[in-house]
C-alpha positions as CSV (number, residue, x, y, z in Angstrom):
1,M,2.8,-0.6,-0.4
2,C,-0.9,-2.1,-0.1
3,G,-3.8,-1.7,2.5
4,I,-4.3,-3.8,5.7
5,A,-7.0,-3.5,8.1
6,G,-8.0,-5.7,11.2
7,L,-10.9,-5.4,13.4
8,I,-12.7,-7.6,17.0
9,L,-15.8,-6.7,17.4
10,G,-15.9,-6.2,21.6
11,D,-19.9,-8.5,21.2
12,P,-18.7,-11.2,21.2
13,K,-22.6,-12.8,19.5
14,A,-21.8,-10.0,16.9
15,T,-21.6,-11.5,13.3
16,T,-21.4,-8.3,11.6
17,A,-17.3,-7.9,11.5
18,A,-17.0,-7.8,8.3
19,I,-19.5,-5.2,7.2
20,D,-16.7,-2.4,8.6
21,I,-13.8,-4.3,7.6
22,H,-15.6,-4.0,3.9
23,E,-16.7,-0.2,4.4
24,S,-12.8,0.4,5.6
25,L,-11.5,-1.2,2.7
26,Y,-12.8,2.0,0.8
27,Y,-10.9,4.1,2.5
28,L,-8.0,2.8,1.7
29,Q,-8.7,2.0,-1.9
30,H,-6.0,4.3,-2.8
31,R,-3.5,2.0,-1.5
32,G,-4.1,-1.1,-3.9
33,Q,-6.5,-1.7,-6.8
34,D,-4.5,-4.9,-7.9
35,A,-7.3,-7.4,-5.7
36,A,-9.2,-7.1,-2.7
37,G,-9.8,-9.8,0.2
38,I,-11.7,-10.5,3.5
39,T,-11.3,-13.1,5.9
40,V,-13.5,-13.5,9.3
41,S,-14.1,-16.0,11.7
42,Q,-17.4,-16.9,13.6
43,G,-17.2,-19.9,16.4
44,G,-13.7,-20.7,15.3
45,R,-14.6,-21.4,11.6
46,V,-13.2,-19.3,8.8
47,Y,-15.2,-17.2,5.9
48,Q,-13.3,-15.4,3.3
49,A,-14.1,-13.3,0.3
50,K,-11.0,-12.7,-1.9
51,G,-10.0,-11.7,-5.7
52,N,-8.5,-10.0,-8.4
53,G,-9.8,-6.4,-8.7
54,L,-11.3,-3.7,-6.9
55,V,-13.2,-3.9,-3.8
56,S,-16.5,-3.1,-5.2
57,K,-16.2,-6.0,-7.8
58,V,-14.6,-8.7,-5.3
59,M,-17.3,-8.1,-3.0
60,S,-20.1,-7.9,-5.5
61,D,-21.1,-4.3,-4.0
62,G,-21.5,-5.8,-0.6
63,A,-23.9,-8.5,-1.9
64,R,-21.5,-10.9,-0.5
65,L,-20.8,-9.8,3.2
66,Q,-23.6,-11.4,4.1
67,Q,-21.5,-14.9,3.2
68,L,-18.8,-13.6,5.5
69,P,-20.6,-13.9,9.4
70,G,-17.9,-13.2,12.3
71,N,-17.2,-10.7,15.0
72,L,-13.0,-10.7,14.1
73,G,-11.6,-10.7,10.8
74,I,-9.0,-9.1,8.7
75,G,-8.3,-7.1,4.9
76,H,-6.2,-6.9,2.3
77,L,-6.0,-4.1,-0.3
78,R,-2.8,-5.5,-3.2
79,Y,-0.4,-3.3,-4.9
80,P,1.2,-5.8,-6.8
81,T,5.0,-5.8,-6.4
82,A,7.9,-7.1,-8.8
83,G,6.6,-10.6,-8.6
84,S,3.1,-12.1,-10.3
85,S,-0.4,-10.3,-9.9
86,S,-2.4,-13.9,-9.8
87,A,-5.5,-14.6,-8.4
88,S,-3.7,-16.8,-5.7
89,E,-1.6,-14.2,-4.4
90,A,-5.0,-12.3,-3.4
91,Q,-5.0,-11.2,0.7
92,P,-5.8,-12.5,3.3
93,F,-3.8,-15.8,3.1
94,Y,-4.7,-19.0,5.5
95,V,-2.8,-21.9,7.2
96,N,-5.0,-24.4,8.9
97,A,-2.0,-25.0,11.1
98,P,-1.7,-24.4,14.0
99,F,-4.4,-22.7,15.2
100,G,-6.3,-21.8,11.5
101,L,-4.1,-18.2,11.3
102,C,-4.9,-15.9,8.2
103,M,-2.4,-12.9,7.6
104,S,-2.5,-9.7,5.6
105,V,0.5,-8.0,4.9
106,N,1.7,-4.5,3.6
107,G,5.5,-4.7,2.5
108,N,8.3,-6.4,1.0
109,L,10.8,-9.0,2.3
110,I,14.1,-8.3,0.5
111,N,15.4,-12.2,2.0
112,V,13.1,-14.5,0.4
113,E,15.0,-17.5,-1.3
114,E,16.5,-17.1,2.0
115,L,13.2,-17.7,3.6
116,R,11.9,-20.8,1.1
117,E,14.9,-22.5,1.6
118,F,14.1,-22.2,5.7
119,L,10.9,-22.9,5.1
120,D,11.0,-26.2,2.5
121,V,13.8,-28.0,4.9
122,V,13.4,-27.2,8.3
123,A,9.8,-26.2,8.8
124,R,8.9,-28.9,5.5
125,R,5.8,-26.4,4.7
126,H,4.6,-26.2,1.3
127,I,4.1,-22.8,-0.2
128,N,1.2,-22.2,-2.3
129,S,2.1,-18.2,-4.1
130,D,5.5,-16.2,-5.1
131,S,4.1,-14.0,-2.8
132,D,6.6,-13.4,-0.2
133,S,3.9,-12.5,2.4
134,E,2.8,-16.2,2.6
135,L,6.3,-16.9,3.9
136,L,5.8,-14.5,6.4
137,L,3.1,-16.2,7.2
138,N,4.3,-19.6,6.9
139,V,7.2,-18.6,9.4
140,Y,4.9,-17.0,11.9
141,A,3.2,-20.3,11.8
142,H,5.8,-22.5,12.1
143,A,7.4,-20.6,15.0
144,L,4.1,-20.6,16.7
145,G,3.7,-24.4,16.1
146,E,6.9,-24.9,17.4
147,L,5.7,-23.9,20.6
148,G,4.2,-27.5,21.0
149,K,1.2,-26.6,22.4
150,S,-2.4,-27.0,21.7
151,R,-4.0,-23.8,23.1
152,V,-1.8,-20.9,23.1
153,N,-2.3,-18.0,25.2
154,S,-0.8,-14.2,24.4
155,E,2.7,-14.6,25.7
156,D,2.9,-17.6,23.4
157,I,1.6,-15.1,20.6
158,F,4.5,-12.5,21.6
159,A,7.2,-15.3,21.6
160,A,6.6,-17.2,18.5
161,L,6.6,-13.6,17.3
162,R,10.3,-13.3,17.4
163,A,10.7,-15.6,14.9
164,V,9.4,-13.4,12.1
165,Y,11.9,-10.9,13.5
166,E,15.0,-12.8,13.5
167,K,14.3,-14.1,10.1
168,C,12.4,-11.9,7.6
169,Q,14.1,-9.1,6.7
170,G,12.7,-5.9,5.2
171,A,9.6,-3.8,5.6
172,F,6.1,-5.2,6.8
173,A,3.2,-4.2,8.7
174,C,0.6,-7.1,9.0
175,A,-2.9,-7.9,10.6
176,V,-3.4,-11.0,11.5
177,M,-6.4,-13.1,12.7
178,I,-6.3,-16.1,14.6
179,A,-9.5,-18.2,14.2
180,G,-12.1,-18.0,17.1
181,F,-9.0,-16.3,19.4
182,G,-8.2,-12.9,18.6
183,I,-6.3,-10.3,16.1
184,L,-2.7,-9.4,16.3
185,G,-0.7,-6.6,14.5
186,F,3.3,-6.0,14.3
187,R,5.5,-3.7,12.3
188,D,8.7,-3.7,11.5
189,A,11.8,-3.0,13.5
190,N,12.3,0.4,11.7
191,G,8.4,1.0,11.4
192,I,9.0,1.5,7.2
193,R,5.1,0.5,6.6
194,P,2.4,2.4,9.1
195,L,-0.2,0.8,11.0
196,C,-2.0,2.7,13.8
197,I,-4.9,1.1,16.1
198,G,-8.1,2.8,17.9
199,S,-10.8,1.9,19.6
200,R,-14.7,2.6,20.1
201,P,-17.4,1.9,22.4
202,S,-18.9,-1.5,21.2
203,L,-22.4,-0.8,19.2
204,T,-24.5,-4.0,20.2
205,L,-23.3,-4.6,23.6
206,D,-23.3,-2.3,26.3
207,G,-19.3,-1.6,28.6
208,A,-17.8,-3.4,25.5
209,T,-15.5,-2.4,22.7
210,D,-14.4,-2.5,19.3
211,Y,-10.9,-2.6,18.3
212,F,-9.5,-1.7,15.1
213,M,-6.5,-1.7,13.1
214,A,-5.3,-0.3,9.6
215,S,-2.8,1.2,7.2
216,E,-3.7,4.9,8.0
217,S,-6.1,6.6,10.8
218,V,-8.5,7.8,8.2
219,A,-10.1,4.6,8.2
220,L,-10.3,4.2,11.5
221,K,-11.6,7.5,11.9
222,Q,-14.2,7.7,9.4
223,L,-15.8,4.4,10.8
224,G,-16.1,6.4,14.2
225,F,-12.9,5.0,16.2
226,S,-10.7,7.5,18.0
227,N,-7.8,7.3,20.8
228,I,-5.8,6.3,18.0
229,R,-1.7,5.7,18.0
230,D,0.8,3.9,16.0
231,I,1.7,0.4,16.2
232,K,5.8,1.4,16.7
233,P,9.0,-0.4,14.9
234,G,9.1,-3.5,16.6
235,E,6.1,-3.5,18.6
236,A,3.4,-5.8,18.2
237,V,-0.4,-5.7,19.6
238,F,-2.8,-8.7,20.4
239,I,-6.6,-8.5,21.4
240,Q,-8.5,-11.9,22.9
241,K,-11.7,-12.0,22.2
242,G,-13.4,-10.1,25.1
243,G,-10.0,-8.3,26.1
244,A,-8.4,-5.5,26.0
245,P,-5.2,-5.0,24.0
246,I,-1.9,-5.9,25.0
247,F,1.1,-4.3,23.4
248,R,4.7,-5.5,23.9
249,Q,7.7,-4.4,22.3
250,V,8.7,-7.8,20.6
251,V,12.0,-6.5,19.6
252,K,14.6,-3.6,20.2
253,Q,14.0,-0.7,17.6
254,R,16.2,-0.5,15.0
255,S,14.7,3.2,14.1
256,Y,11.8,5.4,13.8
257,T,12.5,5.7,10.3
258,P,8.7,5.7,8.3
259,D,8.8,5.3,4.2
260,I,8.9,9.2,3.6
261,F,7.2,8.0,-0.1
262,E,3.9,7.8,2.4
263,F,3.7,11.5,2.6
264,C,4.6,12.6,-0.9
265,Y,2.2,10.3,-2.7
266,F,0.5,7.3,-1.1
267,A,-1.1,8.4,2.0
268,R,-4.7,10.2,1.6
269,P,-3.9,13.7,2.9
270,D,-6.5,13.2,5.6
271,T,-4.4,10.6,7.6
272,I,-1.6,11.3,10.2
273,S,0.8,9.0,10.0
274,D,3.5,8.2,13.0
275,G,2.6,11.3,14.1
276,I,3.0,13.8,11.3
277,S,-0.2,15.2,9.0
278,V,-0.1,14.1,5.4
279,Y,-2.1,17.1,4.4
280,R,0.6,19.9,6.1
281,S,3.5,17.8,5.0
282,R,2.4,18.1,1.7
283,Q,1.3,22.1,2.3
284,N,5.2,22.0,3.4
285,M,6.7,20.8,0.4
286,G,4.7,23.4,-1.6
287,I,7.0,26.1,0.4
288,E,9.9,24.2,0.2
289,L,9.8,23.3,-3.9
290,A,9.0,26.9,-4.2
291,K,12.1,28.2,-2.3
292,R,14.0,25.8,-4.6
293,M,12.7,27.4,-7.8
294,R,14.1,30.8,-6.4
295,E,17.5,29.2,-6.5
296,V,17.2,27.1,-9.5
297,L,15.3,29.3,-12.0
298,G,15.3,33.1,-10.6
299,D,13.2,35.7,-10.2
300,K,13.0,36.3,-13.9
301,V,11.7,32.8,-14.8
302,I,9.6,32.9,-12.0
303,D,7.9,36.5,-12.9
304,E,6.9,35.1,-16.5
305,I,5.0,32.2,-14.9
306,D,1.0,33.1,-15.7
307,V,-0.7,30.4,-13.5
308,V,0.3,26.6,-11.0
309,V,-1.6,23.7,-12.5
310,P,-1.4,20.9,-10.1
311,V,-1.7,17.0,-12.2
312,P,-4.7,16.2,-9.4
313,E,-5.1,15.1,-7.0
314,T,-1.6,13.6,-5.0
315,S,-0.4,16.9,-5.8
316,N,-3.1,19.4,-5.2
317,T,-2.6,20.9,-1.7
318,S,1.3,21.3,-2.4
319,A,0.8,22.7,-5.9
320,A,-1.8,26.0,-3.8
321,A,1.0,26.6,-1.2
322,L,3.4,26.7,-3.7
323,A,1.1,29.1,-5.6
324,E,0.7,31.2,-2.8
325,Q,4.9,31.3,-1.9
326,L,5.3,32.9,-5.7
327,N,2.1,35.0,-5.4
328,K,0.8,33.3,-8.5
329,P,-2.7,32.1,-10.0
330,Y,-3.9,28.6,-8.5
331,S,-5.9,26.4,-11.0
332,N,-7.1,22.9,-11.4
333,A,-6.9,22.9,-15.1
334,F,-7.0,19.4,-15.6
335,V,-10.1,17.3,-14.8
336,K,-9.6,13.8,-13.3
337,N,-11.4,10.8,-13.9
338,R,-12.0,9.1,-10.8
339,Y,-12.9,5.6,-12.3
340,V,-9.7,5.2,-14.3
341,F,-7.2,3.6,-12.4
342,R,-4.1,5.3,-10.9
343,T,-1.2,5.7,-13.3
344,F,1.3,4.8,-11.2
345,I,-0.1,1.3,-9.9
346,L,-0.9,-0.2,-13.3
347,P,1.8,-2.6,-14.3
348,N,3.3,-1.8,-17.7
349,Q,4.4,1.5,-19.2
350,G,1.7,1.0,-22.4
351,L,-0.8,1.0,-20.1
352,R,0.1,3.4,-17.9
353,K,0.6,6.0,-21.1
354,Q,-2.6,5.4,-22.5
355,S,-4.2,5.7,-19.0
356,V,-2.7,9.1,-18.4
357,R,-5.5,10.8,-21.2
358,R,-8.3,8.7,-20.2
359,K,-7.7,9.8,-16.6
360,L,-6.7,13.9,-17.7
361,S,-9.3,16.2,-19.6
362,P,-7.7,19.7,-20.5
363,I,-9.6,22.7,-19.8
364,E,-7.7,24.5,-22.4
365,C,-8.4,28.3,-22.1
366,E,-6.6,27.8,-18.7
367,F,-3.2,27.2,-20.8
368,E,-3.6,28.9,-24.2
369,G,-1.1,31.4,-24.9
370,R,0.1,31.3,-21.3
371,N,3.6,30.5,-19.1
372,V,2.1,26.8,-17.0
373,L,3.9,25.8,-14.0
374,V,2.9,22.1,-13.9
375,V,3.1,20.5,-10.3
376,D,3.6,17.2,-9.9
377,D,4.0,14.7,-7.0
378,S,7.1,12.7,-8.2
379,L,8.6,12.1,-11.8
380,V,9.3,7.8,-11.7
381,R,9.6,6.8,-15.4
382,G,8.3,10.1,-17.1
383,T,5.8,8.3,-19.5
384,T,3.5,10.4,-17.4
385,S,4.9,13.3,-16.8
386,R,6.0,13.7,-21.1
387,E,2.3,12.8,-21.7
388,I,1.4,15.5,-20.0
389,V,3.4,18.4,-21.0
390,Q,2.3,17.1,-24.2
391,M,-1.5,17.5,-23.5
392,V,0.0,21.6,-22.0
393,R,1.6,22.0,-25.5
394,E,-1.4,21.0,-27.4
395,C,-3.4,23.5,-25.4
396,K,-1.0,25.8,-27.2
397,A,0.8,27.0,-23.8
398,K,3.9,28.9,-24.5
399,K,6.1,27.2,-22.1
400,V,5.7,24.9,-19.5
401,I,7.8,24.7,-16.4
402,F,7.5,21.2,-14.8
403,A,8.2,20.5,-11.0
404,S,8.5,17.8,-9.3
405,C,7.4,17.4,-4.9
406,S,9.9,15.3,-5.0
407,P,13.3,14.8,-5.6
408,A,15.0,12.8,-8.7
409,I,14.3,8.7,-8.1
410,T,17.2,7.2,-8.9
411,N,17.3,4.5,-7.6
412,Q,15.1,1.2,-6.8
413,H,12.3,0.7,-4.0
414,I,12.6,-2.1,-2.2
415,Y,10.0,-2.3,0.9
416,G,7.1,-3.0,-1.2
417,I,6.8,-0.3,-3.9
418,D,7.5,-1.4,-7.3
419,L,8.7,2.0,-9.2
420,A,10.5,0.5,-12.1
421,D,14.0,-1.2,-13.3
422,P,16.0,1.4,-12.3
423,S,17.3,1.9,-16.7
424,E,13.4,2.3,-16.9
425,L,13.8,5.5,-14.4
426,A,13.3,8.6,-15.8
427,A,16.7,10.2,-13.8
428,H,18.5,7.2,-14.6
429,G,21.9,8.3,-16.3
430,R,20.6,11.9,-17.3
431,T,21.0,15.0,-15.8
432,T,18.2,16.9,-14.6
433,E,18.6,19.5,-18.4
434,E,18.2,15.8,-19.7
435,I,15.3,14.9,-18.3
436,A,14.0,18.4,-18.6
437,K,14.5,17.4,-22.5
438,Y,13.0,14.1,-22.2
439,I,10.1,14.6,-20.8
440,Q,10.0,18.0,-23.5
441,A,9.3,20.6,-20.7
442,D,10.9,24.1,-20.6
443,H,12.5,23.1,-17.2
444,L,12.4,20.8,-14.6
445,V,12.6,21.3,-10.8
446,Y,13.0,18.8,-7.9
447,L,12.8,19.4,-4.6
448,S,15.8,18.9,-2.4
449,L,15.3,15.7,-0.5
450,D,16.5,18.1,2.8
451,G,13.6,19.6,1.4
452,L,11.2,17.1,1.7
453,K,12.8,15.6,4.9
454,E,11.8,19.2,6.4
455,A,8.5,19.9,5.0
456,C,7.8,16.2,6.6
457,M,9.2,17.2,9.9
458,N,7.9,20.6,10.0
459,A,4.1,18.9,10.2
460,A,4.8,16.4,12.5
461,G,3.0,16.5,15.8
462,K,4.5,17.3,19.7
463,D,4.3,13.4,20.5
464,C,5.9,12.5,17.2
465,E,8.7,10.4,17.6
466,V,10.1,10.0,14.0
467,E,13.8,10.4,13.7
468,D,14.6,10.2,10.0
469,F,12.8,8.8,7.0
470,E,13.5,6.0,4.7
471,V,14.8,7.1,1.6
472,G,16.4,4.8,-0.6
473,V,15.0,5.3,-3.8
474,F,16.7,9.1,-3.5
475,S,20.1,8.5,-1.9
476,G,20.4,4.6,-2.7
477,K,20.9,4.1,0.8
478,Y,17.9,1.8,2.7
479,V,17.5,1.5,6.0
480,T,17.9,-2.3,6.5
481,G,20.8,-2.9,3.8
482,V,20.2,-5.0,0.8
483,P,21.6,-8.4,0.6
484,E,23.6,-9.3,-2.3
485,G,22.1,-10.6,-5.4
486,Y,18.7,-9.1,-4.1
487,F,18.7,-6.4,-7.1
488,E,18.7,-9.2,-10.1
489,H,16.2,-11.3,-8.0
490,L,13.9,-8.3,-8.1
491,S,14.6,-7.9,-11.8
492,L,14.5,-11.4,-12.8
493,L,10.8,-11.0,-11.2
494,R,10.0,-8.5,-13.6
495,K,11.1,-9.9,-16.8
496,N,9.5,-13.2,-15.4
497,K,6.5,-11.0,-14.6
498,K,6.5,-9.0,-18.1
499,R,6.7,-12.5,-19.7
500,K,3.4,-14.1,-18.2
501,A,1.4,-10.5,-19.1
502,T,3.0,-11.3,-22.5
503,A,1.7,-15.2,-23.0
504,A,-1.7,-14.1,-21.2
505,G,-2.9,-11.6,-23.6
506,L,-2.4,-13.7,-26.2
507,T,-4.7,-16.5,-24.5
508,V,-8.5,-17.1,-24.6
509,V,-10.5,-18.2,-22.0
510,G,-13.8,-19.9,-22.5
511,P,-16.9,-19.2,-20.5
512,R,-16.5,-22.5,-18.7
513,E,-13.2,-22.4,-17.9
514,P,-13.2,-21.7,-13.9
515,S,-12.7,-18.2,-12.8
516,E,-9.5,-16.9,-12.1
517,N,-10.3,-14.4,-9.9
518,A,-10.6,-15.8,-6.8
519,V,-10.2,-19.6,-5.3
520,V,-11.4,-21.9,-2.6
521,V,-8.7,-22.1,-0.1
522,T,-7.4,-25.9,1.6
523,S,-4.7,-27.3,3.5
524,S,-3.4,-28.8,-0.1
525,G,-3.7,-25.2,-2.0
526,P,-6.1,-23.6,-4.1
527,V,-8.9,-25.8,-5.4
528,N,-11.2,-23.7,-8.1
529,G,-14.6,-25.9,-8.2
530,A,-18.3,-26.1,-7.8
531,D,-20.1,-25.3,-4.8
532,P,-17.8,-24.4,-2.3
533,E,-19.6,-23.8,0.2
534,H,-20.9,-27.2,1.1
535,R,-17.7,-29.1,1.0
536,E,-16.5,-30.9,3.5
537,D,-12.9,-31.2,3.3
538,I,-12.5,-27.9,3.0
539,S,-11.8,-25.1,6.6
540,I,-12.4,-21.9,4.9
541,H,-14.8,-20.8,2.3
542,N,-14.1,-18.4,-0.4
543,F,-17.9,-17.3,-1.2
544,A,-16.4,-14.5,-4.3
545,S,-15.3,-17.6,-6.4
546,E,-19.2,-18.6,-6.8
547,I,-20.3,-17.4,-10.4
548,Q,-22.9,-14.9,-10.4
549,R,-26.6,-15.1,-11.2
């Protein structure tokens, strides 16, 4: 799960695309806090700033934007999956041939070994990282190069995309910049990962139109874009400089099944995704959860509840609706420190556990002597939930009931969200009663899968075309199927990641070592070195790697 953005300004002389892309990334920051990047193009030249950290850090609170001139570009926010979190995997990725392609990817491929072999043996393309997104870019670059043209048109752009759909299995939503030519957006044939596009009148050229694509509609709305529509499964859109969007159904839609976790957790509440209001879906989750609680706990236990408290912030909307349905007081009794990482996204369990108390501070008087219903969006490993229950008990609550707005998570997520190895999941091999005991709650209630689906579908607008949802984490049934050996591959990646993290924790880097937070990308791989702006042997400048003075 990452955040992507792509913009082309209607004024061909404009140089400010990076400013809008930069602002949009703040509206998408919740989708990934591990790394950020912006790549733009001006006159066929490519400029880039990317590295590990939040947008504000990588872009030096906007100071870097003056070094990113261009009238078209793409942006990316990385949430690390089971692989590495190294700076070399910060996106957008770039290849100089053919035509100077840059790509931002949200998703995860499940046939990476097959793709690596193809790119090595058949395409003879060098892969510089462990990221499957780089594989996807190179598959597309190879297909575009195989057309054998020195110049391409929109038909060529779409024709080459067919190779991506034929070879790449999994979930993906992508924004592509072709240097000095245009931007391309496309989405997997099941619509698992989100992507939308909108337009606005040019701010600098009368009669011209700017076009912007992003993971969530809120990023478009906040920048003044309207006429927002979702890219459909298997569909692509290409906008050439000075032109209008060309939409093309590249491959037949296999299904329309967005990942339901977008609605449970990841998307902002003010987003409309695939015709479904995230805010309304979360309200409905609270309503459905109230029904479920009555079924599971009965009226006696519910009558004893004194207060409903959400774990901020994703569950706030659901908890408020739940409290209304149960006719119970609602209290924002946890104060959130907004300057701490989301615990779900933190890379290991030790950091997640420490971060809970840094992130949440209880208002003790709201808990003392009361029977408390704590509501959270999900329960994954149980680390956060257990710590929260303990905090409530330390505030001298009489009873703690824990309610999850999603069903029990019993399986791995394979489409870009690194939940956990199955053995680390709280629901792995445990009954609901055993999980309640594990997190030290008096009672635990999960929303049913049918209830969750109904909550989302009831939030759909009249033009919504969603057929169902990707719910593999709850059911073990994945819309794409799973190649043999893939789960073992994921497990190995996680073990290697932990091993590297342990080793990194023992490594001391001297003050004069090259920065590991950003790279200068060349045709032969990453180069850390001084004065990248004036090197003549590179075709892309990453100004985020320069030393701050």
